N, CA, C and O atoms as CSV, one atom per row, in Angstrom:
chain,resi,resn,atom,element,x,y,z
A,1,MET,N,N,0.940,-1.138,0.156
A,1,MET,CA,C,0.272,-0.105,-0.200
A,1,MET,C,C,0.935,1.635,0.060
A,1,MET,O,O,1.212,2.286,1.068
A,2,ASN,N,N,0.984,1.877,-1.252
A,2,ASN,CA,C,1.222,3.454,-1.055
A,2,ASN,C,C,0.748,4.439,0.256
A,2,ASN,O,O,0.206,3.937,1.240
A,3,GLU,N,N,0.928,5.406,0.184
A,3,GLU,CA,C,0.991,6.740,1.376
A,3,GLU,C,C,-0.801,7.274,0.686
A,3,GLU,O,O,-1.807,7.525,1.350
A,4,THR,N,N,-0.657,7.289,-0.543
A,4,THR,CA,C,-2.287,7.848,-1.018
A,4,THR,C,C,-3.271,7.071,-0.176
A,4,THR,O,O,-4.043,7.647,0.591
A,5,SER,N,N,-3.233,5.559,-0.346
A,5,SER,CA,C,-3.896,4.667,-0.252
A,5,SER,C,C,-4.559,4.604,1.205
A,5,SER,O,O,-5.708,4.348,1.566
A,6,ILE,N,N,-3.311,4.958,1.949
A,6,ILE,CA,C,-3.719,4.798,3.394
A,6,ILE,C,C,-4.082,5.946,4.242
A,6,ILE,O,O,-4.262,5.883,5.458
A,7,ALA,N,N,-4.198,7.231,3.347
A,7,ALA,CA,C,-4.382,8.438,3.519
A,7,ALA,C,C,-6.387,8.713,2.962
A,7,ALA,O,O,-7.203,9.497,3.446
A,8,LEU,N,N,-6.547,7.783,1.913
A,8,LEU,CA,C,-8.073,7.442,1.554
A,8,LEU,C,C,-8.436,6.586,2.567
A,8,LEU,O,O,-9.508,7.033,2.973
A,9,ILE,N,N,-8.111,5.473,3.291
A,9,ILE,CA,C,-8.314,4.997,4.010
A,9,ILE,C,C,-8.707,6.155,5.460
A,9,ILE,O,O,-9.811,6.463,5.910
A,10,ALA,N,N,-7.590,6.502,5.815
A,10,ALA,CA,C,-7.787,7.032,6.984
A,10,ALA,C,C,-8.996,8.281,6.754
A,10,ALA,O,O,-9.770,8.373,7.707
A,11,ALA,N,N,-9.211,9.118,5.755
A,11,ALA,CA,C,-10.002,9.873,5.651
A,11,ALA,C,C,-11.687,9.424,5.931
A,11,ALA,O,O,-12.624,9.983,6.502
A,12,GLY,N,N,-11.486,7.866,5.068
A,12,GLY,CA,C,-12.669,7.421,5.525
A,12,GLY,C,C,-13.463,6.451,6.470
A,12,GLY,O,O,-14.456,5.744,6.302
A,13,VAL,N,N,-12.685,6.683,7.460
A,13,VAL,CA,C,-12.309,6.104,8.669
A,13,VAL,C,C,-12.953,7.812,9.504
A,13,VAL,O,O,-13.807,8.022,10.365
A,14,ALA,N,N,-12.418,8.347,9.046
A,14,ALA,CA,C,-12.585,9.577,9.684
A,14,ALA,C,C,-14.038,10.242,9.842
A,14,ALA,O,O,-14.470,10.851,10.821
A,15,VAL,N,N,-14.517,10.038,8.931
A,15,VAL,CA,C,-15.931,10.133,8.184
A,15,VAL,C,C,-17.182,9.468,9.404
A,15,VAL,O,O,-18.247,9.952,9.788
A,16,LEU,N,N,-16.536,8.280,9.727
A,16,LEU,CA,C,-17.384,7.488,10.615
A,16,LEU,C,C,-17.812,8.396,11.149
A,16,LEU,O,O,-18.995,8.597,10.873
A,17,SER,N,N,-17.094,9.510,12.252
A,17,SER,CA,C,-17.384,9.726,13.534
A,17,SER,C,C,-18.818,10.059,13.246
A,17,SER,O,O,-19.676,9.464,13.897
A,18,GLY,N,N,-19.213,11.031,12.254
A,18,GLY,CA,C,-20.671,11.197,12.089
A,18,GLY,C,C,-21.742,10.507,11.984
A,18,GLY,O,O,-22.890,10.791,12.323
A,19,VAL,N,N,-21.307,9.549,11.480
A,19,VAL,CA,C,-22.271,7.854,12.506
A,19,VAL,C,C,-22.589,8.331,13.934
A,19,VAL,O,O,-23.707,8.565,14.394
A,20,GLY,N,N,-21.029,8.460,14.739
A,20,GLY,CA,C,-21.828,8.638,15.854
A,20,GLY,C,C,-21.984,9.665,16.337
A,20,GLY,O,O,-22.160,9.720,17.554
A,21,ALA,N,N,-21.975,10.572,15.730
A,21,ALA,CA,C,-22.562,11.840,16.043
A,21,ALA,C,C,-24.454,12.001,15.774
A,21,ALA,O,O,-25.214,12.709,16.435
A,22,GLY,N,N,-24.840,11.025,14.515
A,22,GLY,CA,C,-26.217,10.982,14.292
A,22,GLY,C,C,-26.724,9.802,15.406
A,22,GLY,O,O,-27.919,9.884,15.690
A,23,LEU,N,N,-26.445,9.402,15.649
A,23,LEU,CA,C,-26.761,8.284,16.599
A,23,LEU,C,C,-26.961,9.027,17.948
A,23,LEU,O,O,-27.914,8.930,18.721
A,24,GLY,N,N,-26.017,9.673,18.036
A,24,GLY,CA,C,-25.979,10.390,19.792
A,24,GLY,C,C,-27.347,11.334,19.706
A,24,GLY,O,O,-28.308,11.299,20.475
A,25,ILE,N,N,-27.138,12.258,18.451
A,25,ILE,CA,C,-28.273,13.353,18.591
A,25,ILE,C,C,-29.416,12.472,18.314
A,25,ILE,O,O,-30.213,13.096,19.015
A,26,GLY,N,N,-30.181,11.415,17.792
A,26,GLY,CA,C,-31.358,10.474,17.443
A,26,GLY,C,C,-31.878,10.585,19.166
A,26,GLY,O,O,-32.770,11.208,19.742
A,27,ILE,N,N,-30.759,9.592,19.616
A,27,ILE,CA,C,-31.247,9.234,20.738
A,27,ILE,C,C,-31.372,10.368,21.806
A,27,ILE,O,O,-32.317,10.102,22.549
A,28,ALA,N,N,-30.879,11.303,22.078
A,28,ALA,CA,C,-31.422,12.517,22.738
A,28,ALA,C,C,-32.183,13.252,22.454
A,28,ALA,O,O,-32.521,13.981,23.387
A,29,THR,N,N,-32.985,13.548,20.891
A,29,THR,CA,C,-34.077,14.088,21.077
A,29,THR,C,C,-35.190,13.147,21.141
A,29,THR,O,O,-36.325,13.359,21.568
A,30,GLY,N,N,-34.660,11.995,20.617
A,30,GLY,CA,C,-36.304,10.897,21.574
A,30,GLY,C,C,-36.076,10.987,22.995
A,30,GLY,O,O,-37.258,11.007,23.339
A,31,LYS,N,N,-35.393,11.060,24.132
A,31,LYS,CA,C,-35.308,11.286,25.361
A,31,LYS,C,C,-35.871,12.761,25.607
A,31,LYS,O,O,-36.674,12.860,26.534
A,32,THR,N,N,-35.539,13.961,24.870
A,32,THR,CA,C,-35.595,14.862,24.870
A,32,THR,C,C,-37.576,15.607,24.668
A,32,THR,O,O,-38.109,16.548,25.256
A,33,ALA,N,N,-38.008,14.870,23.843
A,33,ALA,CA,C,-39.341,14.602,23.584
A,33,ALA,C,C,-40.022,14.077,24.204
A,33,ALA,O,O,-41.183,14.478,24.297
A,34,GLU,N,N,-39.452,12.626,25.092
A,34,GLU,CA,C,-39.870,12.081,25.733
A,34,GLU,C,C,-40.438,12.650,27.559
A,34,GLU,O,O,-41.385,12.401,28.304
A,35,SER,N,N,-38.935,13.685,27.608
A,35,SER,CA,C,-39.006,14.270,29.018
A,35,SER,C,C,-40.033,15.397,28.761
A,35,SER,O,O,-40.828,15.584,29.682
A,36,ILE,N,N,-40.174,16.314,27.475
A,36,ILE,CA,C,-41.248,17.404,27.764
A,36,ILE,C,C,-42.485,16.659,27.835
A,36,ILE,O,O,-43.410,17.216,28.425
A,37,ALA,N,N,-42.721,15.299,27.262
A,37,ALA,CA,C,-44.056,14.884,26.924
A,37,ALA,C,C,-44.291,14.566,28.850
A,37,ALA,O,O,-45.457,14.701,29.223
A,38,ARG,N,N,-43.654,14.329,29.526
A,38,ARG,CA,C,-43.687,14.287,31.153
A,38,ARG,C,C,-44.127,15.408,32.052
A,38,ARG,O,O,-44.976,15.555,32.931
A,39,GLN,N,N,-43.125,16.198,31.421
A,39,GLN,CA,C,-42.894,17.490,32.318
A,39,GLN,C,C,-43.272,18.830,31.529
A,39,GLN,O,O,-42.385,19.630,31.829
A,40,PRO,N,N,-44.182,19.449,30.655
A,40,PRO,CA,C,-44.373,20.052,29.931
A,40,PRO,C,C,-43.930,21.498,30.461
A,40,PRO,O,O,-43.434,22.261,29.633
A,41,GLU,N,N,-44.054,21.860,31.591
A,41,GLU,CA,C,-43.425,22.736,32.283
A,41,GLU,C,C,-41.696,23.272,32.067
A,41,GLU,O,O,-41.138,24.358,31.907
A,42,ALA,N,N,-41.397,22.274,32.137
A,42,ALA,CA,C,-40.227,22.564,32.544
A,42,ALA,C,C,-39.147,21.748,30.770
A,42,ALA,O,O,-38.186,21.023,30.512
A,43,SER,N,N,-40.410,22.698,29.956
A,43,SER,CA,C,-39.521,22.671,28.450
A,43,SER,C,C,-38.260,23.279,28.582
A,43,SER,O,O,-37.155,22.792,28.342
A,44,GLY,N,N,-38.538,24.337,28.970
A,44,GLY,CA,C,-37.345,25.536,28.080
A,44,GLY,C,C,-36.134,24.881,28.854
A,44,GLY,O,O,-35.179,24.633,28.119
A,45,LYS,N,N,-35.948,24.497,30.397
A,45,LYS,CA,C,-34.748,24.387,30.779
A,45,LYS,C,C,-34.385,22.678,29.813
A,45,LYS,O,O,-33.328,22.091,29.583
A,46,ILE,N,N,-35.373,22.462,29.578
A,46,ILE,CA,C,-34.982,20.982,29.157
A,46,ILE,C,C,-34.415,21.093,27.723
A,46,ILE,O,O,-33.407,20.469,27.390
A,47,GLN,N,N,-35.074,21.881,26.910
A,47,GLN,CA,C,-34.454,22.059,25.699
A,47,GLN,C,C,-32.796,22.979,25.778
A,47,GLN,O,O,-31.773,22.717,25.146
A,48,GLY,N,N,-33.016,24.002,26.705
A,48,GLY,CA,C,-31.608,24.480,26.888
A,48,GLY,C,C,-30.320,23.588,26.955
A,48,GLY,O,O,-29.223,23.895,26.488
A,49,ILE,N,N,-30.691,22.250,27.721
A,49,ILE,CA,C,-29.454,20.876,27.955
A,49,ILE,C,C,-29.963,20.643,26.759
A,49,ILE,O,O,-29.018,21.052,26.083
A,50,PHE,N,N,-30.628,20.345,26.113
A,50,PHE,CA,C,-31.004,19.602,24.819
A,50,PHE,C,C,-29.526,20.491,24.002
A,50,PHE,O,O,-28.357,20.111,24.077
A,51,PHE,N,N,-30.006,21.659,23.299
A,51,PHE,CA,C,-28.970,21.771,22.634
A,51,PHE,C,C,-27.388,22.114,22.623
A,51,PHE,O,O,-26.730,22.338,21.607
A,52,ILE,N,N,-26.833,22.110,24.154
A,52,ILE,CA,C,-25.865,22.161,23.870
A,52,ILE,C,C,-25.083,20.699,24.613
A,52,ILE,O,O,-23.983,20.683,25.166
A,53,GLY,N,N,-25.997,19.575,24.428
A,53,GLY,CA,C,-25.873,18.319,24.394
A,53,GLY,C,C,-25.622,17.693,22.882
A,53,GLY,O,O,-25.098,16.621,22.582
A,54,VAL,N,N,-26.272,18.912,21.880
A,54,VAL,CA,C,-26.590,18.244,20.253
A,54,VAL,C,C,-25.237,18.932,19.042
A,54,VAL,O,O,-24.691,18.664,17.971
A,55,ALA,N,N,-25.243,20.109,20.308
A,55,ALA,CA,C,-23.565,21.234,19.921
A,55,ALA,C,C,-22.239,20.578,20.273
A,55,ALA,O,O,-21.173,20.726,19.676
A,56,LEU,N,N,-22.494,19.800,21.381
A,56,LEU,CA,C,-21.035,18.952,21.727
A,56,LEU,C,C,-21.060,17.411,20.764
A,56,LEU,O,O,-20.051,16.818,20.380
A,57,ALA,N,N,-22.073,17.113,20.591
A,57,ALA,CA,C,-22.252,15.776,19.589
A,57,ALA,C,C,-21.867,16.078,18.205
A,57,ALA,O,O,-21.062,15.386,17.581
A,58,GLU,N,N,-22.617,17.416,17.599
A,58,GLU,CA,C,-21.963,17.676,16.364
A,58,GLU,C,C,-20.939,18.251,16.565
A,58,GLU,O,O,-20.546,18.544,15.436
A,59,SER,N,N,-20.554,18.448,16.952
A,59,SER,CA,C,-18.646,19.091,16.914
A,59,SER,C,C,-17.662,17.889,16.755
A,59,SER,O,O,-16.570,18.146,16.248
A,60,THR,N,N,-17.882,16.822,17.068
A,60,THR,CA,C,-17.876,15.488,16.689
A,60,THR,C,C,-17.694,14.837,15.727
A,60,THR,O,O,-16.870,13.933,15.590
A,61,ALA,N,N,-18.542,15.289,14.876
A,61,ALA,CA,C,-18.610,14.695,13.307
A,61,ALA,C,C,-18.104,16.028,12.487
A,61,ALA,O,O,-17.504,15.779,11.442
A,62,ILE,N,N,-18.257,17.290,12.803
A,62,ILE,CA,C,-17.408,18.453,12.630
A,62,ILE,C,C,-15.893,18.162,12.522
A,62,ILE,O,O,-15.398,18.204,11.396
A,63,TYR,N,N,-14.920,17.801,13.842
A,63,TYR,CA,C,-14.109,17.105,13.906
A,63,TYR,C,C,-13.267,16.114,12.785
A,63,TYR,O,O,-12.104,15.958,12.411
A,64,GLY,N,N,-14.640,15.545,12.495
A,64,GLY,CA,C,-13.979,14.216,11.767
A,64,GLY,C,C,-13.822,14.940,10.370
A,64,GLY,O,O,-12.753,15.043,9.769
A,65,LEU,N,N,-15.593,15.647,9.745
A,65,LEU,CA,C,-15.483,16.053,8.824
A,65,LEU,C,C,-13.734,16.902,8.336
A,65,LEU,O,O,-13.114,16.612,7.313
A,66,VAL,N,N,-13.345,17.786,9.225
A,66,VAL,CA,C,-12.188,18.536,9.128
A,66,VAL,C,C,-10.762,18.037,8.485
A,66,VAL,O,O,-9.978,18.463,7.637
A,67,VAL,N,N,-10.920,16.184,9.904
A,67,VAL,CA,C,-9.507,15.765,9.232
A,67,VAL,C,C,-9.559,15.001,8.441
A,67,VAL,O,O,-8.449,14.543,8.168
A,68,SER,N,N,-10.678,14.442,7.672
A,68,SER,CA,C,-10.873,13.835,6.441
A,68,SER,C,C,-10.994,14.888,5.359
A,68,SER,O,O,-11.313,14.330,4.309
A,69,LEU,N,N,-10.883,16.000,5.232
A,69,LEU,CA,C,-10.504,17.321,4.170
A,69,LEU,C,C,-9.387,17.185,4.636
A,69,LEU,O,O,-8.755,16.937,3.609
A,70,ILE,N,N,-8.505,17.160,5.631
A,70,ILE,CA,C,-6.850,17.567,5.286
A,70,ILE,C,C,-6.089,16.554,4.951
A,70,ILE,O,O,-4.894,16.665,4.677
A,71,LEU,N,N,-6.965,15.112,4.952
A,71,LEU,CA,C,-5.702,13.997,4.565
A,71,LEU,C,C,-6.013,13.521,3.179
A,71,LEU,O,O,-5.366,12.752,2.468
A,72,LEU,N,N,-7.244,14.198,2.926
A,72,LEU,CA,C,-7.842,13.971,1.332
A,72,LEU,C,C,-6.612,15.345,0.285
A,72,LEU,O,O,-6.033,15.158,-0.785
A,73,PHE,N,N,-6.622,16.448,1.064
A,73,PHE,CA,C,-5.974,17.832,0.262
A,73,PHE,C,C,-4.948,18.069,0.769
A,73,PHE,O,O,-4.851,19.297,0.773
A,74,ARG,N,N,-3.531,17.344,1.508
A,74,ARG,CA,C,-2.726,17.922,1.886
A,74,ARG,C,C,-1.784,17.522,0.650
A,74,ARG,O,O,-0.635,17.958,0.583
């Protein structure tokens, strides 16, 4: 295997971080909807915490994308 092949495989693996982020955001969305259904009066607090969690989960996907782009276009 040459260096280009290894870089392409590594870029593909780096993109897989988006799968983890998607699963995490999906689970968090389901639990948020469930929590708001149980306690509608706490929806403001729940949504605030949810958005912080989604931002943190999405940042891992963005880091994976950046790493894969660096590996592809270096």
